N, CA, C, O and the ligand as a Tripos MOL2 file, in Angstrom:
@<TRIPOS>MOLECULE
protein
  301   299    76     0     0
PROTEIN
NO_CHARGES

@<TRIPOS>ATOM
      1 N          13.4640  -44.1240   -2.0650 N.3       1 MET1
      2 CA         12.8880  -42.7880   -1.8670 C.3       1 MET1
      3 C          12.4170  -42.6800   -0.4440 C.2       1 MET1
      4 O          11.7570  -43.5740    0.0850 O.2       1 MET1
      5 N          12.7680  -41.5640    0.1700 N.am      2 ALA2
      6 CA         12.3330  -41.3090    1.5410 C.3       2 ALA2
      7 C          10.8420  -41.0060    1.6060 C.2       2 ALA2
      8 O          10.3140  -40.2190    0.8200 O.2       2 ALA2
      9 N          10.2020  -41.6270    2.5300 N.am      3 VAL3
     10 CA          8.7520  -41.4210    2.6470 C.3       3 VAL3
     11 C           8.4810  -40.9120    4.0930 C.2       3 VAL3
     12 O           9.0030  -41.4920    5.0450 O.2       3 VAL3
     13 N           7.6930  -39.8650    4.2610 N.am      4 PRO4
     14 CA          7.4050  -39.4040    5.6270 C.3       4 PRO4
     15 C           6.5850  -40.4310    6.3760 C.2       4 PRO4
     16 O           5.6730  -41.0570    5.8360 O.2       4 PRO4
     17 N           6.9440  -40.5830    7.6460 N.am      5 LYS5
     18 CA          6.2770  -41.6030    8.4780 C.3       5 LYS5
     19 C           4.8460  -41.2140    8.8210 C.2       5 LYS5
     20 O           3.9500  -42.0560    8.8960 O.2       5 LYS5
     21 N           4.6610  -39.9280    9.0240 N.am      6 LYS6
     22 CA          3.3490  -39.4520    9.4730 C.3       6 LYS6
     23 C           2.8620  -38.3870    8.5600 C.2       6 LYS6
     24 O           3.6520  -37.6320    7.9930 O.2       6 LYS6
     25 N           1.5520  -38.3100    8.4070 N.am      7 LYS7
     26 CA          0.9580  -37.2150    7.6650 C.3       7 LYS7
     27 C           1.1850  -35.8940    8.4010 C.2       7 LYS7
     28 O           1.0100  -35.8180    9.6170 O.2       7 LYS7
     29 N           1.5720  -34.8670    7.6680 N.am      8 THR8
     30 CA          1.7780  -33.5460    8.3010 C.3       8 THR8
     31 C           0.4050  -32.9050    8.5050 C.2       8 THR8
     32 O          -0.3260  -32.6620    7.5450 O.2       8 THR8
     33 N           0.0680  -32.6370    9.7650 N.am      9 ALA9
     34 CA         -1.2120  -32.0250   10.0640 C.3       9 ALA9
     35 C          -1.2980  -30.6220    9.4570 C.2       9 ALA9
     36 O          -0.2880  -29.9290    9.3320 O.2       9 ALA9
     37 N          -2.4790  -30.2250    9.0910 N.am     10 ARG10
     38 CA         -2.6860  -28.9110    8.4990 C.3      10 ARG10
     39 C          -2.2760  -27.7940    9.4230 C.2      10 ARG10
     40 O          -1.7040  -26.7930    8.9920 O.2      10 ARG10
     41 N          -2.5720  -27.9690   10.7030 N.am     11 SER11
     42 CA         -2.2550  -26.8960   11.6890 C.3      11 SER11
     43 C          -0.7170  -26.7560   11.7610 C.2      11 SER11
     44 O          -0.1890  -25.6480   11.8610 O.2      11 SER11
     45 N          -0.0250  -27.8880   11.7080 N.am     12 TYR12
     46 CA          1.4310  -27.8160   11.7690 C.3      12 TYR12
     47 C           2.0050  -27.0580   10.5470 C.2      12 TYR12
     48 O           2.8670  -26.1880   10.6770 O.2      12 TYR12
     49 N           1.4900  -27.4290    9.3640 N.am     13 SER13
     50 CA          1.9490  -26.7710    8.1350 C.3      13 SER13
     51 C           1.6800  -25.2570    8.2090 C.2      13 SER13
     52 O           2.5290  -24.4140    7.9200 O.2      13 SER13
     53 N           0.4500  -24.9880    8.6120 N.am     14 LYS14
     54 CA          0.0720  -23.5430    8.6750 C.3      14 LYS14
     55 C           0.9390  -22.7740    9.6850 C.2      14 LYS14
     56 O           1.3640  -21.6460    9.4360 O.2      14 LYS14
     57 N           1.1800  -23.4100   10.8110 N.am     15 THR15
     58 CA          2.0640  -22.7750   11.8210 C.3      15 THR15
     59 C           3.4290  -22.4860   11.2610 C.2      15 THR15
     60 O           4.0180  -21.4320   11.5050 O.2      15 THR15
     61 N           3.9290  -23.4590   10.4900 N.am     16 ARG16
     62 CA          5.2530  -23.2780    9.8960 C.3      16 ARG16
     63 C           5.2550  -22.1290    8.9100 C.2      16 ARG16
     64 O           6.1860  -21.3230    8.8850 O.2      16 ARG16
     65 N           4.1790  -22.0500    8.0710 N.am     17 TYR17
     66 CA          4.1740  -21.0950    6.9860 C.3      17 TYR17
     67 C           3.8070  -19.6770    7.4550 C.2      17 TYR17
     68 O           3.8290  -18.7500    6.6450 O.2      17 TYR17
     69 N           3.4730  -19.4880    8.7240 N.am     18 THR18
     70 CA          3.1660  -18.1510    9.2070 C.3      18 THR18
     71 C           4.3870  -17.2320    9.0570 C.2      18 THR18
     72 O           4.2500  -16.0340    8.8120 O.2      18 THR18
     73 N           5.5850  -17.8220    9.2090 N.am     19 HIS19
     74 CA          6.7830  -16.9910    9.0840 C.3      19 HIS19
     75 C           6.9570  -16.4670    7.6730 C.2      19 HIS19
     76 O           7.3840  -15.3300    7.4720 O.2      19 HIS19
     77 N           6.6240  -17.3030    6.6930 N.am     20 TYR20
     78 CA          6.7460  -16.8660    5.2820 C.3      20 TYR20
     79 C           5.7300  -15.7450    5.0380 C.2      20 TYR20
     80 O           6.0320  -14.7550    4.3710 O.2      20 TYR20
     81 N           4.5220  -15.9140    5.5880 N.am     21 GLU21
     82 CA          3.5020  -14.9030    5.3950 C.3      21 GLU21
     83 C           3.9150  -13.5830    5.9830 C.2      21 GLU21
     84 O           3.7290  -12.5290    5.3750 O.2      21 GLU21
     85 N           4.5000  -13.6450    7.2160 N.am     22 MET22
     86 CA          4.9300  -12.3940    7.8510 C.3      22 MET22
     87 C           6.0080  -11.7210    7.0260 C.2      22 MET22
     88 O           6.0050  -10.5010    6.8630 O.2      22 MET22
     89 N           6.9420  -12.5280    6.5000 N.am     23 GLU23
     90 CA          7.9740  -11.9620    5.7110 C.3      23 GLU23
     91 C           7.4440  -11.2860    4.4630 C.2      23 GLU23
     92 O           7.8760  -10.1900    4.1060 O.2      23 GLU23
     93 N           6.4930  -11.9540    3.7920 N.am     24 THR24
     94 CA          5.9120  -11.4070    2.6030 C.3      24 THR24
     95 C           5.2170  -10.1090    2.8640 C.2      24 THR24
     96 O           5.3860   -9.1520    2.1090 O.2      24 THR24
     97 N           4.4110  -10.0490    3.9550 N.am     25 GLN25
     98 CA          3.7270   -8.8610    4.3050 C.3      25 GLN25
     99 C           4.6840   -7.7270    4.6250 C.2      25 GLN25
    100 O           4.4540   -6.5730    4.2640 O.2      25 GLN25
    101 N           5.8020   -8.0930    5.3350 N.am     26 LYS26
    102 CA          6.7770   -7.0710    5.7000 C.3      26 LYS26
    103 C           7.4400   -6.5390    4.4390 C.2      26 LYS26
    104 O           7.7000   -5.3410    4.3340 O.2      26 LYS26
    105 N           7.7160   -7.4160    3.4840 N.am     27 ARG27
    106 CA          8.3650   -7.0040    2.2530 C.3      27 ARG27
    107 C           7.4510   -6.0560    1.4670 C.2      27 ARG27
    108 O           7.8950   -5.0370    0.9380 O.2      27 ARG27
    109 N           6.1600   -6.4210    1.4060 N.am     28 ILE28
    110 CA          5.2060   -5.5630    0.6830 C.3      28 ILE28
    111 C           5.1550   -4.2040    1.3080 C.2      28 ILE28
    112 O           5.1240   -3.1880    0.6130 O.2      28 ILE28
    113 N           5.1470   -4.1780    2.6710 N.am     29 LEU29
    114 CA          5.1060   -2.8750    3.3740 C.3      29 LEU29
    115 C           6.3840   -2.0830    3.1120 C.2      29 LEU29
    116 O           6.3550   -0.8640    2.9470 O.2      29 LEU29
    117 N           7.5030   -2.8000    3.0780 N.am     30 ASP30
    118 CA          8.7920   -2.0880    2.8570 C.3      30 ASP30
    119 C           8.8840   -1.5250    1.4310 C.2      30 ASP30
    120 O           9.4360   -0.4480    1.2090 O.2      30 ASP30
    121 N           8.3220   -2.2910    0.4570 N.am     31 GLU31
    122 CA          8.4850   -1.8890   -0.9140 C.3      31 GLU31
    123 C           7.4660   -0.8130   -1.2860 C.2      31 GLU31
    124 O           7.7060   -0.0190   -2.1960 O.2      31 GLU31
    125 N           6.3460   -0.7820   -0.5970 N.am     32 THR32
    126 CA          5.3450    0.2350   -0.9270 C.3      32 THR32
    127 C           5.7450    1.5290   -0.2580 C.2      32 THR32
    128 O           5.7510    1.6340    0.9680 O.2      32 THR32
    129 N           6.0820    2.5240   -1.0810 N.am     33 ASN33
    130 CA          6.5800    3.7910   -0.5480 C.3      33 ASN33
    131 C           5.4070    4.6750   -0.1920 C.2      33 ASN33
    132 O           4.8160    5.3380   -1.0450 O.2      33 ASN33
    133 N           5.0860    4.6700    1.0800 N.am     34 VAL34
    134 CA          4.0380    5.5610    1.5660 C.3      34 VAL34
    135 C           4.7520    6.7720    2.2030 C.2      34 VAL34
    136 O           5.5440    6.6420    3.1370 O.2      34 VAL34
    137 N           4.4450    7.8930    1.6750 N.am     35 VAL35
    138 CA          5.0510    9.1490    2.1420 C.3      35 VAL35
    139 C           3.9530   10.1260    2.5680 C.2      35 VAL35
    140 O           2.7700    9.9340    2.2860 O.2      35 VAL35
    141 N           4.3840   11.1570    3.2440 N.am     36 LYS36
    142 CA          3.4660   12.2230    3.6510 C.3      36 LYS36
    143 C           3.2650   13.1870    2.5030 C.2      36 LYS36
    144 O           4.2240   13.5300    1.8120 O.2      36 LYS36
    145 N           2.0400   13.6290    2.2840 N.am     37 CYS37
    146 CA          1.7670   14.6020    1.2840 C.3      37 CYS37
    147 C           2.3410   15.9290    1.7180 C.2      37 CYS37
    148 O           2.1460   16.3420    2.8610 O.2      37 CYS37
    149 N           3.0560   16.6150    0.8150 N.am     38 THR38
    150 CA          3.6950   17.8790    1.1880 C.3      38 THR38
    151 C           2.6380   18.9950    1.3530 C.2      38 THR38
    152 O           2.9150   20.0130    1.9870 O.2      38 THR38
    153 N           1.4480   18.8100    0.7920 N.am     39 GLU39
    154 CA          0.4510   19.8620    0.8460 C.3      39 GLU39
    155 C          -0.3910   19.7130    2.0870 C.2      39 GLU39
    156 O          -0.5670   20.6730    2.8380 O.2      39 GLU39
    157 N          -0.9260   18.4970    2.3200 N.am     40 CYS40
    158 CA         -1.8750   18.3410    3.4160 C.3      40 CYS40
    159 C          -1.3460   17.4100    4.5010 C.2      40 CYS40
    160 O          -1.9560   17.3160    5.5660 O.2      40 CYS40
    161 N          -0.2210   16.7120    4.2630 N.am     41 GLY41
    162 CA          0.3290   15.8690    5.2790 C.3      41 GLY41
    163 C          -0.2960   14.4910    5.3720 C.2      41 GLY41
    164 O           0.1120   13.6950    6.2180 O.2      41 GLY41
    165 N          -1.2790   14.1800    4.5260 N.am     42 ALA42
    166 CA         -1.9290   12.8920    4.5790 C.3      42 ALA42
    167 C          -0.9990   11.8240    3.9990 C.2      42 ALA42
    168 O          -0.2130   12.1390    3.1060 O.2      42 ALA42
    169 N          -1.0550   10.6110    4.4560 N.am     43 PRO43
    170 CA         -0.2130    9.5600    3.8870 C.3      43 PRO43
    171 C          -0.6710    9.2270    2.4650 C.2      43 PRO43
    172 O          -1.8580    9.0440    2.1950 O.2      43 PRO43
    173 N           0.3180    9.1560    1.5680 N.am     44 LYS44
    174 CA          0.0170    8.8270    0.1870 C.3      44 LYS44
    175 C           1.1640    8.0470   -0.4120 C.2      44 LYS44
    176 O           2.2700    8.0580    0.1290 O.2      44 LYS44
    177 N           0.9270    7.3910   -1.4880 N.am     45 ARG45
    178 CA          1.9880    6.6440   -2.1720 C.3      45 ARG45
    179 C           2.8570    7.6540   -2.9190 C.2      45 ARG45
    180 O           2.3640    8.6210   -3.5000 O.2      45 ARG45
    181 N           4.1560    7.3990   -2.8850 N.am     46 SER46
    182 CA          5.0570    8.3420   -3.5710 C.3      46 SER46
    183 C           4.8950    8.2380   -5.0690 C.2      46 SER46
    184 O           4.5230    7.1880   -5.5940 O.2      46 SER46
    185 N           5.1750    9.3300   -5.7560 N.am     47 HIS47
    186 CA          5.0330    9.4650   -7.1790 C.3      47 HIS47
    187 C           3.6310    9.3170   -7.6980 C.2      47 HIS47
    188 O           3.4040    8.9910   -8.8630 O.2      47 HIS47
    189 N           2.6740    9.5690   -6.7900 N.am     48 THR48
    190 CA          1.2670    9.6030   -7.2320 C.3      48 THR48
    191 C           0.6370   10.8370   -6.6410 C.2      48 THR48
    192 O           1.1390   11.4250   -5.6830 O.2      48 THR48
    193 N          -0.4960   11.2230   -7.2470 N.am     49 ALA49
    194 CA         -1.2270   12.3560   -6.7540 C.3      49 ALA49
    195 C          -1.8610   11.9950   -5.4090 C.2      49 ALA49
    196 O          -2.2440   10.8460   -5.1870 O.2      49 ALA49
    197 N          -1.9660   12.9550   -4.5360 N.am     50 CYS50
    198 CA         -2.5650   12.7420   -3.2340 C.3      50 CYS50
    199 C          -4.0890   12.5140   -3.3980 C.2      50 CYS50
    200 O          -4.7640   13.2550   -4.1120 O.2      50 CYS50
    201 N          -4.5950   11.4960   -2.7350 N.am     51 SER51
    202 CA         -6.0120   11.2220   -2.8810 C.3      51 SER51
    203 C          -6.8130   12.1580   -1.9890 C.2      51 SER51
    204 O          -8.0270   12.2660   -2.1660 O.2      51 SER51
    205 N          -6.1770   12.8460   -1.0300 N.am     52 GLU52
    206 CA         -6.9070   13.7310   -0.1440 C.3      52 GLU52
    207 C          -7.0880   15.1070   -0.7700 C.2      52 GLU52
    208 O          -8.2070   15.6140   -0.8510 O.2      52 GLU52
    209 N          -5.9740   15.7200   -1.2180 N.am     53 CYS53
    210 CA         -6.0590   17.0800   -1.7750 C.3      53 CYS53
    211 C          -5.9250   17.0820   -3.3000 C.2      53 CYS53
    212 O          -6.1590   18.1140   -3.9280 O.2      53 CYS53
    213 N          -5.5570   15.9650   -3.9020 N.am     54 GLY54
    214 CA         -5.4900   15.8820   -5.3460 C.3      54 GLY54
    215 C          -4.3090   16.6010   -5.9490 C.2      54 GLY54
    216 O          -4.3240   16.9280   -7.1360 O.2      54 GLY54
    217 N          -3.2970   16.8510   -5.1660 N.am     55 LYS55
    218 CA         -2.1540   17.5890   -5.6880 C.3      55 LYS55
    219 C          -0.9640   16.6570   -5.8850 C.2      55 LYS55
    220 O          -0.7790   15.6730   -5.1690 O.2      55 LYS55
    221 N          -0.1790   17.0070   -6.8740 N.am     56 TYR56
    222 CA          1.0900   16.3060   -7.1090 C.3      56 TYR56
    223 C           2.1740   17.3110   -7.4090 C.2      56 TYR56
    224 O           2.0880   18.0540   -8.3860 O.2      56 TYR56
    225 N           3.2030   17.3390   -6.5660 N.am     57 ARG57
    226 CA          4.3110   18.2740   -6.6520 C.3      57 ARG57
    227 C           3.7970   19.7230   -6.7220 C.2      57 ARG57
    228 O           4.2390   20.5200   -7.5500 O.2      57 ARG57
    229 N           2.8620   20.0260   -5.8370 N.am     58 GLY58
    230 CA          2.3680   21.3870   -5.7280 C.3      58 GLY58
    231 C           1.3570   21.7780   -6.8400 C.2      58 GLY58
    232 O           0.8640   22.9060   -6.8520 O.2      58 GLY58
    233 N           1.0640   20.8820   -7.7330 N.am     59 ARG59
    234 CA          0.1470   21.1830   -8.8040 C.3      59 ARG59
    235 C          -1.1660   20.4130   -8.6110 C.2      59 ARG59
    236 O          -1.1490   19.2360   -8.2520 O.2      59 ARG59
    237 N          -2.2870   21.0720   -8.8470 N.am     60 GLN60
    238 CA         -3.5550   20.3980   -8.7160 C.3      60 GLN60
    239 C          -3.8040   19.5370   -9.9140 C.2      60 GLN60
    240 O          -3.9940   20.0510  -11.0160 O.2      60 GLN60
    241 N          -3.8080   18.2420   -9.7310 N.am     61 VAL61
    242 CA         -4.0020   17.3200  -10.8300 C.3      61 VAL61
    243 C          -5.3250   16.5540  -10.7310 C.2      61 VAL61
    244 O          -5.8630   16.0700  -11.7270 O.2      61 VAL61
    245 N          -5.8120   16.4630   -9.5400 N.am     62 LEU62
    246 CA         -7.0950   15.7570   -9.3420 C.3      62 LEU62
    247 C          -8.0870   16.7250   -8.6900 C.2      62 LEU62
    248 O          -7.7310   17.6280   -7.9330 O.2      62 LEU62
    249 N          -9.3280   16.4790   -9.0280 N.am     63 GLN63
    250 CA        -10.3760   17.3080   -8.4070 C.3      63 GLN63
    251 C         -10.5230   16.9180   -6.9320 C.2      63 GLN63
    252 O         -10.5730   15.7340   -6.5990 O.2      63 GLN63
    253 N         -10.5900   17.8950   -6.0770 N.am     64 GLU64
    254 CA        -10.7470   17.6120   -4.6490 C.3      64 GLU64
    255 C         -12.1000   17.0020   -4.3980 C.2      64 GLU64
    256 O         -13.0420   17.1430   -5.1780 O.2      64 GLU64
    257 N         -12.1560   16.3180   -3.2720 N.am     65 LYS65
    258 CA        -13.3770   15.5690   -2.9430 C.3      65 LYS65
    259 C         -14.5720   16.5170   -2.7710 C.2      65 LYS65
    260 O         -15.6390   16.3040   -3.3470 O.2      65 LYS65
    261 N         -14.3670   17.5740   -1.9620 N.am     66 LYS66
    262 CA        -15.4660   18.4780   -1.6390 C.3      66 LYS66
    263 C         -15.3940   19.7930   -2.3890 C.2      66 LYS66
    264 O         -16.2430   20.6600   -2.1810 O.2      66 LYS66
    265 N         -14.4090   19.9680   -3.2550 N.am     67 ALA67
    266 CA        -14.2200   21.2540   -3.9250 C.3      67 ALA67
    267 C         -15.2270   21.4170   -5.0520 C.2      67 ALA67
    268 O         -15.6200   20.4420   -5.6940 O.2      67 ALA67
    269 N         -15.6400   22.6600   -5.2880 N.am     68 PRO68
    270 CA        -16.5490   22.8710   -6.4170 C.3      68 PRO68
    271 C         -15.8330   22.7570   -7.7650 C.2      68 PRO68
    272 O         -14.6110   22.6200   -7.8160 O.2      68 PRO68
    273 N         -16.6030   22.8150   -8.8520 N.am     69 GLU69
    274 CA        -16.0520   22.5520  -10.1670 C.3      69 GLU69
    275 C         -15.0370   23.6210  -10.5920 C.2      69 GLU69
    276 O         -14.1490   23.3360  -11.3960 O.2      69 GLU69
    277 N         -15.1560   24.8580  -10.0590 N.am     70 THR70
    278 CA        -14.3470   25.9460  -10.5310 C.3      70 THR70
    279 C         -12.8930   25.7930  -10.1440 C.2      70 THR70
    280 O         -12.0350   26.4050  -10.7800 O.2      70 THR70
    281 N         -12.5660   24.9860   -9.1090 N.am     71 THR71
    282 CA        -11.1890   24.8800   -8.6760 C.3      71 THR71
    283 C         -10.3950   23.8980   -9.5240 C.2      71 THR71
    284 O          -9.1870   23.7670   -9.3270 O.2      71 THR71
    285 N         -11.0240   23.2130  -10.4490 N.am     72 ARG72
    286 CA        -10.3510   22.2430  -11.2530 C.3      72 ARG72
    287 C          -9.4580   22.9750  -12.2300 C.2      72 ARG72
    288 O          -9.8920   23.9320  -12.8710 O.2      72 ARG72
    289 N          -8.2180   22.5390  -12.3540 N.am     73 VAL73
    290 CA         -7.2620   23.1110  -13.2510 C.3      73 VAL73
    291 C          -7.0970   22.2150  -14.4690 C.2      73 VAL73
    292 O          -6.8790   21.0090  -14.3440 O.2      73 VAL73
    293 N          -7.2040   22.8190  -15.6490 N.am     74 GLN74
    294 CA         -7.0360   22.0210  -16.8290 C.3      74 GLN74
    295 C          -5.5860   21.6540  -17.0420 C.2      74 GLN74
    296 O          -4.7020   22.5060  -16.9480 O.2      74 GLN74
    297 N          -5.3410   20.4030  -17.3240 N.am     75 ALA75
    298 CA         -3.9430   19.9540  -17.5000 C.3      75 ALA75
    299 C          -3.4110   20.3280  -18.8940 C.2      75 ALA75
    300 O          -2.2610   20.0310  -19.2160 O.2      75 ALA75
    301 ZN         -2.5200   15.9920    0.0180 Zn       76 ZN76
@<TRIPOS>BOND
     1     1     2 1
     2     2     3 1
     3     3     4 2
     4     3     5 am
     5     5     6 1
     6     6     7 1
     7     7     8 2
     8     7     9 am
     9     9    10 1
    10    10    11 1
    11    11    12 2
    12    11    13 am
    13    13    14 1
    14    14    15 1
    15    15    16 2
    16    15    17 am
    17    17    18 1
    18    18    19 1
    19    19    20 2
    20    19    21 am
    21    21    22 1
    22    22    23 1
    23    23    24 2
    24    23    25 am
    25    25    26 1
    26    26    27 1
    27    27    28 2
    28    27    29 am
    29    29    30 1
    30    30    31 1
    31    31    32 2
    32    31    33 am
    33    33    34 1
    34    34    35 1
    35    35    36 2
    36    35    37 am
    37    37    38 1
    38    38    39 1
    39    39    40 2
    40    39    41 am
    41    41    42 1
    42    42    43 1
    43    43    44 2
    44    43    45 am
    45    45    46 1
    46    46    47 1
    47    47    48 2
    48    47    49 am
    49    49    50 1
    50    50    51 1
    51    51    52 2
    52    51    53 am
    53    53    54 1
    54    54    55 1
    55    55    56 2
    56    55    57 am
    57    57    58 1
    58    58    59 1
    59    59    60 2
    60    59    61 am
    61    61    62 1
    62    62    63 1
    63    63    64 2
    64    63    65 am
    65    65    66 1
    66    66    67 1
    67    67    68 2
    68    67    69 am
    69    69    70 1
    70    70    71 1
    71    71    72 2
    72    71    73 am
    73    73    74 1
    74    74    75 1
    75    75    76 2
    76    75    77 am
    77    77    78 1
    78    78    79 1
    79    79    80 2
    80    79    81 am
    81    81    82 1
    82    82    83 1
    83    83    84 2
    84    83    85 am
    85    85    86 1
    86    86    87 1
    87    87    88 2
    88    87    89 am
    89    89    90 1
    90    90    91 1
    91    91    92 2
    92    91    93 am
    93    93    94 1
    94    94    95 1
    95    95    96 2
    96    95    97 am
    97    97    98 1
    98    98    99 1
    99    99   100 2
   100    99   101 am
   101   101   102 1
   102   102   103 1
   103   103   104 2
   104   103   105 am
   105   105   106 1
   106   106   107 1
   107   107   108 2
   108   107   109 am
   109   109   110 1
   110   110   111 1
   111   111   112 2
   112   111   113 am
   113   113   114 1
   114   114   115 1
   115   115   116 2
   116   115   117 am
   117   117   118 1
   118   118   119 1
   119   119   120 2
   120   119   121 am
   121   121   122 1
   122   122   123 1
   123   123   124 2
   124   123   125 am
   125   125   126 1
   126   126   127 1
   127   127   128 2
   128   127   129 am
   129   129   130 1
   130   130   131 1
   131   131   132 2
   132   131   133 am
   133   133   134 1
   134   134   135 1
   135   135   136 2
   136   135   137 am
   137   137   138 1
   138   138   139 1
   139   139   140 2
   140   139   141 am
   141   141   142 1
   142   142   143 1
   143   143   144 2
   144   143   145 am
   145   145   146 1
   146   146   147 1
   147   147   148 2
   148   147   149 am
   149   149   150 1
   150   150   151 1
   151   151   152 2
   152   151   153 am
   153   153   154 1
   154   154   155 1
   155   155   156 2
   156   155   157 am
   157   157   158 1
   158   158   159 1
   159   159   160 2
   160   159   161 am
   161   161   162 1
   162   162   163 1
   163   163   164 2
   164   163   165 am
   165   165   166 1
   166   166   167 1
   167   167   168 2
   168   167   169 am
   169   169   170 1
   170   170   171 1
   171   171   172 2
   172   171   173 am
   173   173   174 1
   174   174   175 1
   175   175   176 2
   176   175   177 am
   177   177   178 1
   178   178   179 1
   179   179   180 2
   180   179   181 am
   181   181   182 1
   182   182   183 1
   183   183   184 2
   184   183   185 am
   185   185   186 1
   186   186   187 1
   187   187   188 2
   188   187   189 am
   189   189   190 1
   190   190   191 1
   191   191   192 2
   192   191   193 am
   193   193   194 1
   194   194   195 1
   195   195   196 2
   196   195   197 am
   197   197   198 1
   198   198   199 1
   199   199   200 2
   200   199   201 am
   201   201   202 1
   202   202   203 1
   203   203   204 2
   204   203   205 am
   205   205   206 1
   206   206   207 1
   207   207   208 2
   208   207   209 am
   209   209   210 1
   210   210   211 1
   211   211   212 2
   212   211   213 am
   213   213   214 1
   214   214   215 1
   215   215   216 2
   216   215   217 am
   217   217   218 1
   218   218   219 1
   219   219   220 2
   220   219   221 am
   221   221   222 1
   222   222   223 1
   223   223   224 2
   224   223   225 am
   225   225   226 1
   226   226   227 1
   227   227   228 2
   228   227   229 am
   229   229   230 1
   230   230   231 1
   231   231   232 2
   232   231   233 am
   233   233   234 1
   234   234   235 1
   235   235   236 2
   236   235   237 am
   237   237   238 1
   238   238   239 1
   239   239   240 2
   240   239   241 am
   241   241   242 1
   242   242   243 1
   243   243   244 2
   244   243   245 am
   245   245   246 1
   246   246   247 1
   247   247   248 2
   248   247   249 am
   249   249   250 1
   250   250   251 1
   251   251   252 2
   252   251   253 am
   253   253   254 1
   254   254   255 1
   255   255   256 2
   256   255   257 am
   257   257   258 1
   258   258   259 1
   259   259   260 2
   260   259   261 am
   261   261   262 1
   262   262   263 1
   263   263   264 2
   264   263   265 am
   265   265   266 1
   266   266   267 1
   267   267   268 2
   268   267   269 am
   269   269   270 1
   270   270   271 1
   271   271   272 2
   272   271   273 am
   273   273   274 1
   274   274   275 1
   275   275   276 2
   276   275   277 am
   277   277   278 1
   278   278   279 1
   279   279   280 2
   280   279   281 am
   281   281   282 1
   282   282   283 1
   283   283   284 2
   284   283   285 am
   285   285   286 1
   286   286   287 1
   287   287   288 2
   288   287   289 am
   289   289   290 1
   290   290   291 1
   291   291   292 2
   292   291   293 am
   293   293   294 1
   294   294   295 1
   295   295   296 2
   296   295   297 am
   297   297   298 1
   298   298   299 1
   299   299   300 2
@<TRIPOS>SUBSTRUCTURE
     1 MET1         2 RESIDUE 1 A MET
     2 ALA2         6 RESIDUE 1 A ALA
     3 VAL3        10 RESIDUE 1 A VAL
     4 PRO4        14 RESIDUE 1 A PRO
     5 LYS5        18 RESIDUE 1 A LYS
     6 LYS6        22 RESIDUE 1 A LYS
     7 LYS7        26 RESIDUE 1 A LYS
     8 THR8        30 RESIDUE 1 A THR
     9 ALA9        34 RESIDUE 1 A ALA
    10 ARG10       38 RESIDUE 1 A ARG
    11 SER11       42 RESIDUE 1 A SER
    12 TYR12       46 RESIDUE 1 A TYR
    13 SER13       50 RESIDUE 1 A SER
    14 LYS14       54 RESIDUE 1 A LYS
    15 THR15       58 RESIDUE 1 A THR
    16 ARG16       62 RESIDUE 1 A ARG
    17 TYR17       66 RESIDUE 1 A TYR
    18 THR18       70 RESIDUE 1 A THR
    19 HIS19       74 RESIDUE 1 A HIS
    20 TYR20       78 RESIDUE 1 A TYR
    21 GLU21       82 RESIDUE 1 A GLU
    22 MET22       86 RESIDUE 1 A MET
    23 GLU23       90 RESIDUE 1 A GLU
    24 THR24       94 RESIDUE 1 A THR
    25 GLN25       98 RESIDUE 1 A GLN
    26 LYS26      102 RESIDUE 1 A LYS
    27 ARG27      106 RESIDUE 1 A ARG
    28 ILE28      110 RESIDUE 1 A ILE
    29 LEU29      114 RESIDUE 1 A LEU
    30 ASP30      118 RESIDUE 1 A ASP
    31 GLU31      122 RESIDUE 1 A GLU
    32 THR32      126 RESIDUE 1 A THR
    33 ASN33      130 RESIDUE 1 A ASN
    34 VAL34      134 RESIDUE 1 A VAL
    35 VAL35      138 RESIDUE 1 A VAL
    36 LYS36      142 RESIDUE 1 A LYS
    37 CYS37      146 RESIDUE 1 A CYS
    38 THR38      150 RESIDUE 1 A THR
    39 GLU39      154 RESIDUE 1 A GLU
    40 CYS40      158 RESIDUE 1 A CYS
    41 GLY41      162 RESIDUE 1 A GLY
    42 ALA42      166 RESIDUE 1 A ALA
    43 PRO43      170 RESIDUE 1 A PRO
    44 LYS44      174 RESIDUE 1 A LYS
    45 ARG45      178 RESIDUE 1 A ARG
    46 SER46      182 RESIDUE 1 A SER
    47 HIS47      186 RESIDUE 1 A HIS
    48 THR48      190 RESIDUE 1 A THR
    49 ALA49      194 RESIDUE 1 A ALA
    50 CYS50      198 RESIDUE 1 A CYS
    51 SER51      202 RESIDUE 1 A SER
    52 GLU52      206 RESIDUE 1 A GLU
    53 CYS53      210 RESIDUE 1 A CYS
    54 GLY54      214 RESIDUE 1 A GLY
    55 LYS55      218 RESIDUE 1 A LYS
    56 TYR56      222 RESIDUE 1 A TYR
    57 ARG57      226 RESIDUE 1 A ARG
    58 GLY58      230 RESIDUE 1 A GLY
    59 ARG59      234 RESIDUE 1 A ARG
    60 GLN60      238 RESIDUE 1 A GLN
    61 VAL61      242 RESIDUE 1 A VAL
    62 LEU62      246 RESIDUE 1 A LEU
    63 GLN63      250 RESIDUE 1 A GLN
    64 GLU64      254 RESIDUE 1 A GLU
    65 LYS65      258 RESIDUE 1 A LYS
    66 LYS66      262 RESIDUE 1 A LYS
    67 ALA67      266 RESIDUE 1 A ALA
    68 PRO68      270 RESIDUE 1 A PRO
    69 GLU69      274 RESIDUE 1 A GLU
    70 THR70      278 RESIDUE 1 A THR
    71 THR71      282 RESIDUE 1 A THR
    72 ARG72      286 RESIDUE 1 A ARG
    73 VAL73      290 RESIDUE 1 A VAL
    74 GLN74      294 RESIDUE 1 A GLN
    75 ALA75      298 RESIDUE 1 A ALA
    76 ZN76       301 GROUP 0 **** ****
């Protein structure tokens, strides 16, 4: 059985694995669909209600942050 001659230093291992970390982060960013809200233009995740204006496909589904109670639409 092959045995490594020297212990692999932690800094060396970590340096090597930075490439995997970058790839993972890039993949997460690519897979997370962040789109612009059609109502207010704020970045939001696709297929979810906008956290800024609370609208989804032109319909008010969430209560706005600063809006009064009367603007809430019953689903
Ligand atoms: Zn919005």
